[in-house]
One Martini backbone bead per residue (centre of mass of N, CA, C, O) as a GRO file, in nm:
protein
  541
    1MET     BB    1  -8.912  -6.425   7.450
    2ALA     BB    2  -8.815  -6.698   7.559
    3MET     BB    3  -8.653  -6.768   7.306
    4ASP     BB    4  -8.453  -6.530   7.326
    5VAL     BB    5  -8.330  -6.608   7.599
    6GLN     BB    6  -8.227  -6.882   7.513
    7THR     BB    7  -8.040  -6.781   7.290
    8ILE     BB    8  -7.865  -6.604   7.462
    9LEU     BB    9  -7.767  -6.824   7.661
   10PHE     BB   10  -7.654  -7.028   7.456
   11GLU     BB   11  -7.453  -6.838   7.311
   12PHE     BB   12  -7.297  -6.735   7.551
   13PHE     BB   13  -7.214  -7.007   7.701
   14GLY     BB   14  -7.107  -7.150   7.453
   15GLY     BB   15  -6.897  -6.935   7.380
   16LEU     BB   16  -6.745  -6.945   7.649
   17GLY     BB   17  -6.657  -7.239   7.628
   18ILE     BB   18  -6.499  -7.210   7.359
   19PHE     BB   19  -6.308  -6.990   7.456
   20LEU     BB   20  -6.175  -7.151   7.690
   21LEU     BB   21  -6.079  -7.380   7.508
   22GLY     BB   22  -5.900  -7.204   7.329
   23ILE     BB   23  -5.709  -7.101   7.545
   24LYS     BB   24  -5.610  -7.380   7.636
   25TYR     BB   25  -5.506  -7.488   7.360
   26MET     BB   26  -5.316  -7.259   7.291
   27GLY     BB   27  -5.137  -7.280   7.543
   28GLU     BB   28  -5.055  -7.581   7.511
   29GLY     BB   29  -4.937  -7.558   7.226
   30LEU     BB   30  -4.721  -7.343   7.289
   31GLN     BB   31  -4.580  -7.503   7.510
   32LYS     BB   32  -4.500  -7.750   7.334
   33THR     BB   33  -4.346  -7.590   7.117
   34ALA     BB   34  -4.136  -7.459   7.328
   35GLY     BB   35  -4.130  -7.641   7.554
   36ASP     BB   36  -4.103  -7.797   7.880
   37ARG     BB   37  -3.935  -7.501   8.022
   38LEU     BB   38  -4.067  -7.296   8.225
   39ARG     BB   39  -3.914  -7.336   8.490
   40ASP     BB   40  -3.637  -7.264   8.371
   41ILE     BB   41  -3.698  -6.979   8.289
   42LEU     BB   42  -3.761  -6.879   8.575
   43ASP     BB   43  -3.504  -6.983   8.724
   44LYS     BB   44  -3.281  -6.831   8.518
   45THR     BB   45  -3.446  -6.520   8.512
   46THR     BB   46  -3.448  -6.430   8.850
   47SER     BB   47  -3.195  -6.261   8.963
   48ASN     BB   48  -3.383  -6.017   8.887
   49PRO     BB   49  -3.668  -5.826   8.862
   50ILE     BB   50  -3.652  -5.759   8.559
   51LEU     BB   51  -3.624  -6.053   8.461
   52GLY     BB   52  -3.885  -6.142   8.597
   53VAL     BB   53  -4.078  -5.977   8.425
   54ILE     BB   54  -3.997  -6.101   8.154
   55ALA     BB   55  -4.057  -6.396   8.229
   56GLY     BB   56  -4.358  -6.352   8.291
   57MET     BB   57  -4.435  -6.263   8.007
   58VAL     BB   58  -4.340  -6.507   7.839
   59VAL     BB   59  -4.498  -6.733   7.986
   60THR     BB   60  -4.782  -6.608   7.946
   61VAL     BB   61  -4.779  -6.612   7.639
   62LEU     BB   62  -4.742  -6.926   7.618
   63ILE     BB   63  -5.006  -7.001   7.822
   64GLN     BB   64  -5.240  -6.786   7.841
   65SER     BB   65  -5.183  -6.730   8.175
   66SER     BB   66  -5.150  -6.562   8.465
   67SER     BB   67  -5.240  -6.777   8.664
   68GLY     BB   68  -5.043  -6.996   8.570
   69THR     BB   69  -4.785  -6.838   8.639
   70THR     BB   70  -4.849  -6.793   8.939
   71VAL     BB   71  -4.871  -7.088   9.016
   72LEU     BB   72  -4.585  -7.160   8.928
   73THR     BB   73  -4.451  -6.959   9.124
   74VAL     BB   74  -4.561  -7.075   9.383
   75GLY     BB   75  -4.420  -7.350   9.341
   76LEU     BB   76  -4.126  -7.236   9.339
   77VAL     BB   77  -4.136  -7.115   9.620
   78ASN     BB   78  -4.215  -7.378   9.765
   79ALA     BB   79  -3.933  -7.520   9.646
   80GLY     BB   80  -3.692  -7.287   9.650
   81PHE     BB   81  -3.630  -7.148   9.363
   82MET     BB   82  -3.771  -6.883   9.488
   83THR     BB   83  -3.809  -6.577   9.587
   84LEU     BB   84  -4.023  -6.337   9.673
   85ARG     BB   85  -3.900  -6.107   9.503
   86GLN     BB   86  -3.890  -6.264   9.239
   87ALA     BB   87  -4.196  -6.326   9.225
   88ILE     BB   88  -4.298  -6.037   9.196
   89GLY     BB   89  -4.181  -5.987   8.915
   90VAL     BB   90  -4.337  -6.216   8.771
   91ILE     BB   91  -4.623  -6.113   8.837
   92MET     BB   92  -4.595  -5.849   8.684
   93GLY     BB   93  -4.538  -5.982   8.407
   94ALA     BB   94  -4.804  -6.144   8.388
   95ASN     BB   95  -4.991  -5.894   8.364
   96ILE     BB   96  -4.873  -5.813   8.089
   97GLY     BB   97  -4.896  -6.083   7.924
   98THR     BB   98  -5.220  -6.107   7.932
   99THR     BB   99  -5.277  -5.872   7.716
  100VAL     BB  100  -5.242  -6.030   7.450
  101THR     BB  101  -5.528  -6.147   7.427
  102ALA     BB  102  -5.671  -5.875   7.382
  103PHE     BB  103  -5.520  -5.814   7.115
  104ILE     BB  104  -5.619  -6.059   6.962
  105ILE     BB  105  -5.920  -5.982   6.984
  106GLY     BB  106  -5.884  -5.703   6.827
  107ILE     BB  107  -5.866  -5.886   6.596
  108GLU     BB  108  -6.058  -5.924   6.300
  109LEU     BB  109  -6.135  -6.292   6.281
  110GLY     BB  110  -6.427  -6.414   6.290
  111ASP     BB  111  -6.466  -6.501   5.980
  112TYR     BB  112  -6.198  -6.715   6.018
  113ALA     BB  113  -6.244  -6.933   6.240
  114LEU     BB  114  -6.324  -7.199   6.093
  115PRO     BB  115  -6.070  -7.236   5.913
  116ILE     BB  116  -5.873  -7.241   6.151
  117ILE     BB  117  -5.989  -7.492   6.284
  118ALA     BB  118  -5.945  -7.679   6.040
  119VAL     BB  119  -5.636  -7.661   6.037
  120GLY     BB  120  -5.590  -7.766   6.323
  121CYS     BB  121  -5.730  -8.045   6.282
  122PHE     BB  122  -5.550  -8.145   6.052
  123LEU     BB  123  -5.283  -8.145   6.224
  124ILE     BB  124  -5.387  -8.338   6.449
  125PHE     BB  125  -5.510  -8.593   6.265
  126PHE     BB  126  -5.267  -8.610   6.011
  127PHE     BB  127  -5.037  -8.609   6.237
  128THR     BB  128  -4.756  -8.750   6.436
  129ASN     BB  129  -4.605  -8.510   6.496
  130GLN     BB  130  -4.576  -8.336   6.784
  131LYS     BB  131  -4.512  -8.053   6.677
  132VAL     BB  132  -4.748  -8.032   6.477
  133THR     BB  133  -4.979  -8.087   6.681
  134ALA     BB  134  -4.914  -7.842   6.859
  135ILE     BB  135  -4.969  -7.635   6.641
  136GLY     BB  136  -5.260  -7.727   6.589
  137GLN     BB  137  -5.360  -7.664   6.874
  138ALA     BB  138  -5.304  -7.360   6.863
  139ILE     BB  139  -5.482  -7.302   6.612
  140PHE     BB  140  -5.745  -7.411   6.722
  141GLY     BB  141  -5.756  -7.217   6.966
  142PHE     BB  142  -5.757  -6.958   6.801
  143GLY     BB  143  -6.027  -7.017   6.652
  144ALA     BB  144  -6.206  -7.073   6.904
  145LEU     BB  145  -6.185  -6.797   7.027
  146PHE     BB  146  -6.337  -6.647   6.790
  147PHE     BB  147  -6.593  -6.821   6.785
  148GLY     BB  148  -6.677  -6.761   7.076
  149LEU     BB  149  -6.696  -6.454   7.043
  150THR     BB  150  -6.920  -6.454   6.832
  151LEU     BB  151  -7.133  -6.592   7.006
  152MET     BB  152  -7.128  -6.390   7.240
  153SER     BB  153  -7.200  -6.143   7.072
  154ASN     BB  154  -7.477  -6.246   6.980
  155GLY     BB  155  -7.588  -6.278   7.274
  156MET     BB  156  -7.529  -5.964   7.365
  157ALA     BB  157  -7.676  -5.769   7.167
  158PRO     BB  158  -7.968  -5.747   7.324
  159LEU     BB  159  -7.892  -5.613   7.603
  160SER     BB  160  -7.925  -5.301   7.532
  161ASP     BB  161  -8.257  -5.341   7.538
  162LEU     BB  162  -8.242  -5.385   7.837
  163ASP     BB  163  -8.329  -5.221   8.117
  164TRP     BB  164  -8.148  -5.350   8.344
  165PHE     BB  165  -7.879  -5.323   8.187
  166HIS     BB  166  -7.890  -5.022   8.139
  167GLN     BB  167  -7.892  -4.951   8.441
  168LEU     BB  168  -7.624  -5.086   8.518
  169THR     BB  169  -7.441  -4.910   8.338
  170LEU     BB  170  -7.522  -4.646   8.472
  171ASP     BB  171  -7.425  -4.724   8.757
  172MET     BB  172  -7.126  -4.775   8.671
  173SER     BB  173  -7.074  -4.483   8.572
  174SER     BB  174  -7.141  -4.353   8.866
  175ASN     BB  175  -7.012  -4.637   9.000
  176ARG     BB  176  -6.700  -4.762   9.007
  177PHE     BB  177  -6.722  -4.986   9.234
  178LEU     BB  178  -6.928  -5.160   9.089
  179GLY     BB  179  -6.752  -5.235   8.848
  180LEU     BB  180  -6.530  -5.371   9.013
  181LEU     BB  181  -6.713  -5.589   9.137
  182VAL     BB  182  -6.815  -5.720   8.879
  183GLY     BB  183  -6.538  -5.801   8.763
  184THR     BB  184  -6.443  -5.972   9.002
  185MET     BB  185  -6.678  -6.181   9.026
  186PHE     BB  186  -6.673  -6.289   8.733
  187THR     BB  187  -6.378  -6.394   8.743
  188VAL     BB  188  -6.414  -6.588   8.979
  189ILE     BB  189  -6.621  -6.767   8.827
  190VAL     BB  190  -6.456  -6.816   8.547
  191GLN     BB  191  -6.130  -6.815   8.580
  192SER     BB  192  -6.089  -6.564   8.353
  193SER     BB  193  -5.977  -6.268   8.237
  194SER     BB  194  -5.986  -6.310   7.932
  195ALA     BB  195  -6.289  -6.369   7.917
  196THR     BB  196  -6.401  -6.107   8.054
  197ILE     BB  197  -6.262  -5.914   7.854
  198GLY     BB  198  -6.395  -6.029   7.603
  199ILE     BB  199  -6.681  -5.955   7.689
  200LEU     BB  200  -6.628  -5.652   7.723
  201GLN     BB  201  -6.552  -5.604   7.428
  202GLY     BB  202  -6.827  -5.689   7.314
  203LEU     BB  203  -7.003  -5.479   7.460
  204PHE     BB  204  -6.852  -5.229   7.351
  205ALA     BB  205  -6.900  -5.295   7.048
  206GLU     BB  206  -7.228  -5.293   7.091
  207GLY     BB  207  -7.294  -5.046   7.299
  208ALA     BB  208  -7.371  -5.159   7.604
  209ILE     BB  209  -7.103  -4.998   7.690
  210ASP     BB  210  -6.911  -4.765   7.828
  211LEU     BB  211  -6.599  -4.659   7.907
  212HIS     BB  212  -6.652  -4.559   8.203
  213ALA     BB  213  -6.769  -4.850   8.282
  214ALA     BB  214  -6.547  -5.052   8.170
  215LEU     BB  215  -6.283  -4.990   8.333
  216PRO     BB  216  -6.359  -5.095   8.619
  217VAL     BB  217  -6.408  -5.383   8.517
  218LEU     BB  218  -6.119  -5.426   8.424
  219PHE     BB  219  -5.993  -5.400   8.706
  220GLY     BB  220  -6.161  -5.635   8.830
  221ASP     BB  221  -6.042  -5.861   8.654
  222ASN     BB  222  -5.757  -5.840   8.787
  223VAL     BB  223  -5.848  -5.913   9.073
  224GLY     BB  224  -6.000  -6.190   9.019
  225THR     BB  225  -5.745  -6.358   8.910
  226THR     BB  226  -5.614  -6.415   9.205
  227ILE     BB  227  -5.774  -6.666   9.309
  228THR     BB  228  -5.605  -6.898   9.188
  229ALA     BB  229  -5.350  -6.854   9.361
  230ILE     BB  230  -5.486  -6.886   9.632
  231LEU     BB  231  -5.578  -7.180   9.589
  232ALA     BB  232  -5.282  -7.289   9.530
  233SER     BB  233  -5.174  -7.198   9.835
  234LEU     BB  234  -5.329  -7.397   9.979
  235GLY     BB  235  -5.116  -7.572  10.196
  236ALA     BB  236  -4.874  -7.423  10.162
  237SER     BB  237  -4.631  -7.237  10.209
  238VAL     BB  238  -4.563  -6.936  10.331
  239ALA     BB  239  -4.421  -6.826  10.075
  240ALA     BB  240  -4.655  -6.899   9.879
  241ARG     BB  241  -4.873  -6.729  10.016
  242ARG     BB  242  -4.725  -6.462   9.978
  243ALA     BB  243  -4.717  -6.463   9.669
  244ALA     BB  244  -5.026  -6.469   9.628
  245PHE     BB  245  -5.088  -6.208   9.796
  246THR     BB  246  -4.925  -6.015   9.620
  247HIS     BB  247  -5.118  -6.026   9.380
  248VAL     BB  248  -5.351  -5.891   9.524
  249ILE     BB  249  -5.216  -5.627   9.614
  250PHE     BB  250  -5.116  -5.529   9.339
  251ASN     BB  251  -5.405  -5.515   9.204
  252LEU     BB  252  -5.544  -5.338   9.417
  253ILE     BB  253  -5.364  -5.091   9.398
  254GLY     BB  254  -5.405  -5.041   9.097
  255ALA     BB  255  -5.714  -5.013   9.099
  256SER     BB  256  -5.728  -4.778   9.304
  257LEU     BB  257  -5.559  -4.570   9.151
  258PHE     BB  258  -5.736  -4.575   8.882
  259LEU     BB  259  -5.999  -4.486   9.015
  260VAL     BB  260  -5.906  -4.208   9.108
  261PHE     BB  261  -5.787  -4.163   8.787
  262LEU     BB  262  -6.018  -4.216   8.572
  263GLY     BB  263  -6.042  -3.959   8.403
  264VAL     BB  264  -5.751  -3.955   8.294
  265PHE     BB  265  -5.751  -4.244   8.171
  266THR     BB  266  -5.985  -4.203   7.976
  267LYS     BB  267  -5.847  -3.981   7.808
  268LEU     BB  268  -5.611  -4.158   7.715
  269VAL     BB  269  -5.780  -4.372   7.565
  270VAL     BB  270  -5.914  -4.177   7.368
  271LEU     BB  271  -5.650  -4.079   7.242
  272LEU     BB  272  -5.562  -4.356   7.133
  273GLN     BB  273  -5.814  -4.403   6.958
  274ASP     BB  274  -5.772  -4.153   6.772
  275GLN     BB  275  -5.471  -4.187   6.680
  276PHE     BB  276  -5.516  -4.520   6.589
  277HIS     BB  277  -5.797  -4.609   6.504
  278LEU     BB  278  -5.964  -4.783   6.706
  279ASN     BB  279  -6.128  -5.036   6.789
  280PRO     BB  280  -6.304  -5.135   7.055
  281GLU     BB  281  -6.132  -5.382   7.130
  282MET     BB  282  -5.852  -5.234   7.108
  283THR     BB  283  -5.906  -5.020   7.317
  284LEU     BB  284  -5.917  -5.220   7.561
  285ALA     BB  285  -5.641  -5.340   7.513
  286PHE     BB  286  -5.485  -5.074   7.565
  287ALA     BB  287  -5.598  -5.032   7.847
  288HIS     BB  288  -5.489  -5.293   7.968
  289GLY     BB  289  -5.190  -5.248   7.902
  290SER     BB  290  -5.155  -4.968   8.038
  291PHE     BB  291  -5.233  -5.054   8.321
  292ASN     BB  292  -5.012  -5.281   8.368
  293ILE     BB  293  -4.762  -5.115   8.302
  294ALA     BB  294  -4.808  -4.881   8.500
  295ASN     BB  295  -4.832  -5.054   8.756
  296THR     BB  296  -4.544  -5.167   8.740
  297LEU     BB  297  -4.387  -4.897   8.737
  298ILE     BB  298  -4.496  -4.796   9.011
  299GLN     BB  299  -4.423  -5.073   9.194
  300PHE     BB  300  -4.131  -5.172   9.139
  301PRO     BB  301  -3.968  -4.995   9.360
  302PHE     BB  302  -4.162  -5.171   9.593
  303ILE     BB  303  -4.083  -5.471   9.637
  304ALA     BB  304  -3.965  -5.473   9.923
  305LEU     BB  305  -4.224  -5.365  10.055
  306LEU     BB  306  -4.413  -5.592   9.968
  307ALA     BB  307  -4.255  -5.818  10.108
  308TRP     BB  308  -4.282  -5.698  10.394
  309LEU     BB  309  -4.592  -5.687  10.409
  310VAL     BB  310  -4.655  -5.996  10.366
  311THR     BB  311  -4.485  -6.087  10.607
  312LYS     BB  312  -4.669  -5.944  10.816
  313LEU     BB  313  -4.951  -6.067  10.723
  314ILE     BB  314  -4.773  -6.351  10.692
  315PRO     BB  315  -4.680  -6.522  10.931
  316GLY     BB  316  -4.399  -6.729  10.982
  317GLU     BB  317  -4.231  -7.015  10.944
  318ASP     BB  318  -4.038  -7.121  10.677
  319ILE     BB  319  -4.075  -7.432  10.485
  320THR     BB  320  -3.837  -7.527  10.249
  321VAL     BB  321  -3.742  -7.685   9.948
  322GLU     BB  322  -3.422  -7.693   9.827
  323TYR     BB  323  -3.324  -7.757   9.503
  324LYS     BB  324  -3.065  -7.623   9.519
  325PRO     BB  325  -2.746  -7.628   9.531
  326GLN     BB  326  -2.478  -7.531   9.785
  327HIS     BB  327  -2.168  -7.679   9.708
  328LEU     BB  328  -2.129  -7.664   9.374
  329ASP     BB  329  -1.835  -7.538   9.301
  330PRO     BB  330  -1.643  -7.519   9.013
  331ILE     BB  331  -1.368  -7.408   9.126
  332PHE     BB  332  -1.273  -7.678   9.269
  333ILE     BB  333  -1.209  -7.845   9.017
  334GLN     BB  334  -0.957  -7.667   8.937
  335GLN     BB  335  -0.800  -7.681   9.217
  336SER     BB  336  -0.940  -7.955   9.365
  337SER     BB  337  -1.045  -8.275   9.390
  338THR     BB  338  -1.081  -8.303   9.695
  339LEU     BB  339  -1.260  -8.055   9.738
  340ALA     BB  340  -1.479  -8.136   9.537
  341LEU     BB  341  -1.556  -8.399   9.688
  342ASP     BB  342  -1.643  -8.256   9.946
  343GLN     BB  343  -1.875  -8.099   9.817
  344ALA     BB  344  -2.033  -8.341   9.713
  345LYS     BB  345  -2.073  -8.472   9.990
  346ALA     BB  346  -2.230  -8.240  10.125
  347GLU     BB  347  -2.469  -8.265   9.923
  348ILE     BB  348  -2.540  -8.562   9.984
  349ILE     BB  349  -2.611  -8.522  10.280
  350ARG     BB  350  -2.841  -8.327  10.221
  351MET     BB  351  -2.998  -8.532  10.051
  352GLY     BB  352  -3.033  -8.739  10.283
  353GLU     BB  353  -3.198  -8.553  10.469
  354TYR     BB  354  -3.434  -8.533  10.270
  355ALA     BB  355  -3.506  -8.833  10.266
  356SER     BB  356  -3.590  -8.840  10.565
  357MET     BB  357  -3.810  -8.622  10.541
  358GLY     BB  358  -3.984  -8.774  10.332
  359LEU     BB  359  -4.042  -9.024  10.510
  360GLU     BB  360  -4.180  -8.872  10.744
  361ALA     BB  361  -4.406  -8.746  10.569
  362THR     BB  362  -4.523  -9.019  10.476
  363ASN     BB  363  -4.600  -9.123  10.755
  364SER     BB  364  -4.788  -8.885  10.823
  365TYR     BB  365  -4.987  -8.939  10.590
  366LEU     BB  366  -5.077  -9.220  10.687
  367VAL     BB  367  -5.192  -9.117  10.964
  368THR     BB  368  -5.354  -8.828  10.874
  369GLN     BB  369  -5.421  -8.757  10.560
  370ARG     BB  370  -5.263  -8.497  10.505
  371LYS     BB  371  -5.169  -8.312  10.232
  372LYS     BB  372  -4.913  -8.162  10.335
  373HIS     BB  373  -4.737  -8.422  10.356
  374SER     BB  374  -4.739  -8.509  10.055
  375GLU     BB  375  -4.631  -8.242   9.942
  376LEU     BB  376  -4.360  -8.252  10.087
  377ALA     BB  377  -4.265  -8.524   9.975
  378MET     BB  378  -4.279  -8.432   9.671
  379GLN     BB  379  -4.077  -8.205   9.699
  380VAL     BB  380  -3.843  -8.383   9.784
  381GLU     BB  381  -3.840  -8.562   9.534
  382GLY     BB  382  -3.774  -8.331   9.341
  383ALA     BB  383  -3.507  -8.253   9.479
  384LEU     BB  384  -3.364  -8.524   9.442
  385ASN     BB  385  -3.364  -8.523   9.134
  386ASN     BB  386  -3.207  -8.259   9.100
  387LEU     BB  387  -2.956  -8.335   9.272
  388ASP     BB  388  -2.875  -8.582   9.115
  389GLN     BB  389  -2.805  -8.430   8.856
  390LYS     BB  390  -2.603  -8.217   8.971
  391ILE     BB  391  -2.404  -8.413   9.112
  392THR     BB  392  -2.338  -8.590   8.871
  393ASP     BB  393  -2.222  -8.367   8.694
  394TYR     BB  394  -1.999  -8.289   8.894
  395LEU     BB  395  -1.858  -8.570   8.902
  396VAL     BB  396  -1.797  -8.582   8.602
  397ASN     BB  397  -1.613  -8.331   8.600
  398ILE     BB  398  -1.404  -8.447   8.794
  399SER     BB  399  -1.328  -8.706   8.613
  400ALA     BB  400  -1.184  -8.537   8.384
  401GLY     BB  401  -0.968  -8.547   8.566
  402SER     BB  402  -0.708  -8.626   8.772
  403LEU     BB  403  -0.703  -8.927   8.968
  404SER     BB  404  -0.651  -9.091   9.226
  405GLU     BB  405  -0.711  -9.387   9.366
  406ILE     BB  406  -0.863  -9.276   9.610
  407GLU     BB  407  -1.042  -9.071   9.456
  408SER     BB  408  -1.176  -9.280   9.270
  409ALA     BB  409  -1.314  -9.444   9.495
  410ARG     BB  410  -1.472  -9.204   9.613
  411HIS     BB  411  -1.624  -9.129   9.358
  412THR     BB  412  -1.782  -9.395   9.327
  413ALA     BB  413  -1.924  -9.388   9.604
  414LEU     BB  414  -2.078  -9.122   9.553
  415MET     BB  415  -2.229  -9.204   9.298
  416ASP     BB  416  -2.384  -9.440   9.434
  417SER     BB  417  -2.521  -9.278   9.667
  418VAL     BB  418  -2.695  -9.095   9.496
  419ARG     BB  419  -2.869  -9.321   9.372
  420ASP     BB  420  -2.982  -9.436   9.638
  421ILE     BB  421  -3.125  -9.178   9.736
  422GLU     BB  422  -3.309  -9.142   9.490
  423ARG     BB  423  -3.455  -9.421   9.531
  424ILE     BB  424  -3.590  -9.351   9.797
  425GLY     BB  425  -3.779  -9.143   9.667
  426ASP     BB  426  -3.929  -9.341   9.483
  427HIS     BB  427  -4.048  -9.518   9.714
  428PHE     BB  428  -4.210  -9.293   9.867
  429GLU     BB  429  -4.379  -9.229   9.619
  430ASN     BB  430  -4.521  -9.502   9.608
  431ILE     BB  431  -4.653  -9.474   9.887
  432ILE     BB  432  -4.821  -9.225   9.826
  433GLU     BB  433  -4.992  -9.368   9.606
  434LEU     BB  434  -5.110  -9.579   9.800
  435ILE     BB  435  -5.250  -9.378   9.989
  436ASP     BB  436  -5.426  -9.248   9.775
  437TYR     BB  437  -5.575  -9.508   9.712
  438LYS     BB  438  -5.685  -9.557   9.995
  439ILE     BB  439  -5.853  -9.293  10.010
  440ALA     BB  440  -6.017  -9.306   9.740
  441ASN     BB  441  -6.122  -9.624   9.825
  442LYS     BB  442  -6.172  -9.666  10.128
  443VAL     BB  443  -5.927  -9.806  10.273
  444ASP     BB  444  -5.897 -10.022  10.552
  445LEU     BB  445  -5.701 -10.050  10.831
  446THR     BB  446  -5.597 -10.204  11.080
  447GLU     BB  447  -5.460 -10.136  11.377
  448GLN     BB  448  -5.233 -10.340  11.350
  449ALA     BB  449  -5.133 -10.256  11.068
  450GLN     BB  450  -5.067  -9.963  11.142
  451ALA     BB  451  -4.862 -10.027  11.366
  452GLU     BB  452  -4.666 -10.188  11.185
  453LEU     BB  453  -4.599  -9.960  10.989
  454ASN     BB  454  -4.486  -9.760  11.197
  455HIS     BB  455  -4.257  -9.946  11.292
  456MET     BB  456  -4.118  -9.976  11.011
  457PHE     BB  457  -4.075  -9.679  10.960
  458ALA     BB  458  -3.894  -9.616  11.205
  459LEU     BB  459  -3.667  -9.813  11.125
  460THR     BB  460  -3.610  -9.698  10.841
  461ILE     BB  461  -3.543  -9.407  10.921
  462ALA     BB  462  -3.308  -9.480  11.113
  463THR     BB  463  -3.136  -9.621  10.895
  464VAL     BB  464  -3.099  -9.384  10.702
  465LYS     BB  465  -2.973  -9.186  10.903
  466GLN     BB  466  -2.729  -9.369  10.972
  467ALA     BB  467  -2.613  -9.386  10.685
  468ILE     BB  468  -2.557  -9.082  10.659
  469ASP     BB  469  -2.374  -9.058  10.904
  470ALA     BB  470  -2.163  -9.262  10.810
  471LEU     BB  471  -2.084  -9.100  10.556
  472ASP     BB  472  -2.008  -8.833  10.693
  473GLN     BB  473  -1.798  -8.983  10.920
  474ILE     BB  474  -1.678  -9.252  10.852
  475ASP     BB  475  -1.853  -9.484  11.019
  476ARG     BB  476  -1.827  -9.818  11.078
  477ASP     BB  477  -2.019  -9.875  11.313
  478LYS     BB  478  -2.270  -9.751  11.178
  479ALA     BB  479  -2.263  -9.930  10.929
  480TYR     BB  480  -2.306 -10.200  11.082
  481ASP     BB  481  -2.579 -10.109  11.207
  482VAL     BB  482  -2.729 -10.089  10.940
  483ILE     BB  483  -2.709 -10.389  10.867
  484ARG     BB  484  -2.864 -10.484  11.116
  485LYS     BB  485  -3.126 -10.324  11.066
  486GLU     BB  486  -3.186 -10.446  10.784
  487SER     BB  487  -3.236 -10.731  10.892
  488GLU     BB  488  -3.486 -10.644  11.052
  489ILE     BB  489  -3.649 -10.551  10.810
  490ASP     BB  490  -3.659 -10.821  10.665
  491GLN     BB  491  -3.793 -10.977  10.897
  492MET     BB  492  -4.040 -10.794  10.924
  493GLU     BB  493  -4.154 -10.837  10.641
  494ARG     BB  494  -4.206 -11.143  10.676
  495THR     BB  495  -4.386 -11.126  10.928
  496LEU     BB  496  -4.607 -10.931  10.813
  497ARG     BB  497  -4.702 -11.114  10.588
  498LYS     BB  498  -4.805 -11.344  10.771
  499ARG     BB  499  -5.007 -11.172  10.933
  500HIS     BB  500  -5.174 -11.089  10.689
  501ILE     BB  501  -5.272 -11.375  10.614
  502VAL     BB  502  -5.422 -11.424  10.876
  503ARG     BB  503  -5.623 -11.188  10.844
  504MET     BB  504  -5.741 -11.285  10.580
  505ASN     BB  505  -5.846 -11.566  10.685
  506LYS     BB  506  -6.030 -11.408  10.913
  507GLY     BB  507  -6.157 -11.142  10.774
  508GLN     BB  508  -6.017 -10.855  10.877
  509CYS     BB  509  -5.937 -10.804  10.568
  510THR     BB  510  -5.901 -10.685  10.264
  511GLY     BB  511  -5.761 -10.705   9.961
  512SER     BB  512  -5.689 -10.405   9.930
  513ALA     BB  513  -5.545 -10.377  10.200
  514GLY     BB  514  -5.331 -10.592  10.142
  515ILE     BB  515  -5.195 -10.455   9.902
  516VAL     BB  516  -5.109 -10.197  10.046
  517PHE     BB  517  -4.946 -10.327  10.272
  518VAL     BB  518  -4.740 -10.494  10.106
  519ASP     BB  519  -4.629 -10.258   9.931
  520ILE     BB  520  -4.518 -10.087  10.160
  521ILE     BB  521  -4.320 -10.297  10.288
  522SER     BB  522  -4.161 -10.337  10.025
  523ASN     BB  523  -4.054 -10.043  10.000
  524LEU     BB  524  -3.913 -10.036  10.277
  525GLU     BB  525  -3.715 -10.265  10.216
  526ARG     BB  526  -3.575 -10.120   9.978
  527ILE     BB  527  -3.473  -9.885  10.141
  528GLY     BB  528  -3.289 -10.056  10.319
  529ASP     BB  529  -3.103 -10.148  10.086
  530HIS     BB  530  -2.994  -9.858  10.023
  531ALA     BB  531  -2.868  -9.812  10.299
  532VAL     BB  532  -2.664 -10.044  10.276
  533ASN     BB  533  -2.514  -9.942  10.031
  534ILE     BB  534  -2.401  -9.695  10.177
  535ALA     BB  535  -2.254  -9.851  10.405
  536GLU     BB  536  -2.068 -10.015  10.210
  537GLU     BB  537  -1.910  -9.766  10.110
  538VAL     BB  538  -1.779  -9.715  10.386
  539LEU     BB  539  -1.641 -10.002  10.422
  540GLY     BB  540  -1.484  -9.958  10.133
  541ASP     BB  541  -1.306  -9.686  10.202
   0.00000   0.00000   0.00000
């Protein structure tokens, strides 16, 4: 009997591992095949909740993970790409999109799993074209999914003969809340509702569990999958935490409603099974799809109410980094080049304020080592990159028209300033990476070195802010002050290098600490150079 238990455990957990690997590879392959533009799909198709639902479905089908789509959505809300109401629509669509995996499982392809894996491996290993290898990855994942299911099914087959398991299924049939709890907890552990639903389909196919017991477990699987988004939102903005919590509330409400009307829903599933002659796996796939579609239809009219509820449950002022430009209206390009340049300048000033925010967050990360500061800095850096592209495109469109000599000079100055601000973001990103290295390798800086870095940070941040103010107000006095401050930064960098060498010679700091210290002050000095470039554009105006 001990050997039988070992076989059951080995086949079940080995099959589960291969199944999860298959889901991962299939999702990654599909994502690469479609092009890595998932954020753009969500960003451009969420102007209203209906489009948000469709976008959530499409992206979830592409990456084969509702949790993945929800995490991506939480990130977009955190970055200011998406409002909470738009995010709720995407989350609803993700719940529908994830049912595709259950339908795939319902297709009886277990006998062909190994040849499918072989085809996928052939495409991966014998072709160098990235598109072909991505397709091979998706095919390999597809085959691995079915091979894992076959192994799990073999492992689960003897369960129906075990007294304790038989008793558990009887308890779940009589106590629907127990089934809900079992489904929730198992999905929280496995971190994949597709995997737990696949297991449930296998048990149902083996006759180890009846439909009345399986459906509450199915609802629990949907509740359990929300844990991934909750984990992704920890330490994120208030808006991101609200989006993640919306996922929990949405699935909890749906599961509660369907538990109340479990008898009616069970009859509907049996009717579908009889009408379409569904096999057991496909029966649960239809149940899963019907549940998520019906849940979305029921709650869709209450999106505003859901948004209000989570806002009340998770209070607080939300600070998000808005990636999208706010001033670049194309209509000004057609009306007046001067007005269009004013709009571009307003957006550049906003971009400069973000650069200052990112520098301050980077300094805070150095002092506190709290992840929320590095995450804010990296969000700002992402916003700077996006604004750089959008503002540059806008300025290029302006230059397509006829510009006066003054407008042309102003256009060039703005184009250069955009690039300098974007480069400031690159440098504080470098500093973030250095701090990450410092933390990961337990590199300690002396108190003197830490104080010197804080002093140089303060001077650099003040210089960048003054450069942006000078550009905003076309203030020559402030521009000259920026040049003076930058000379101080250069002198400080030289002085701090010498002090660092003295500390090294005295054995007060390690080589690793020295590398981190020198590289940070070098990046700060370069940021000062970009601030001067902006000031010089003002002086040349």
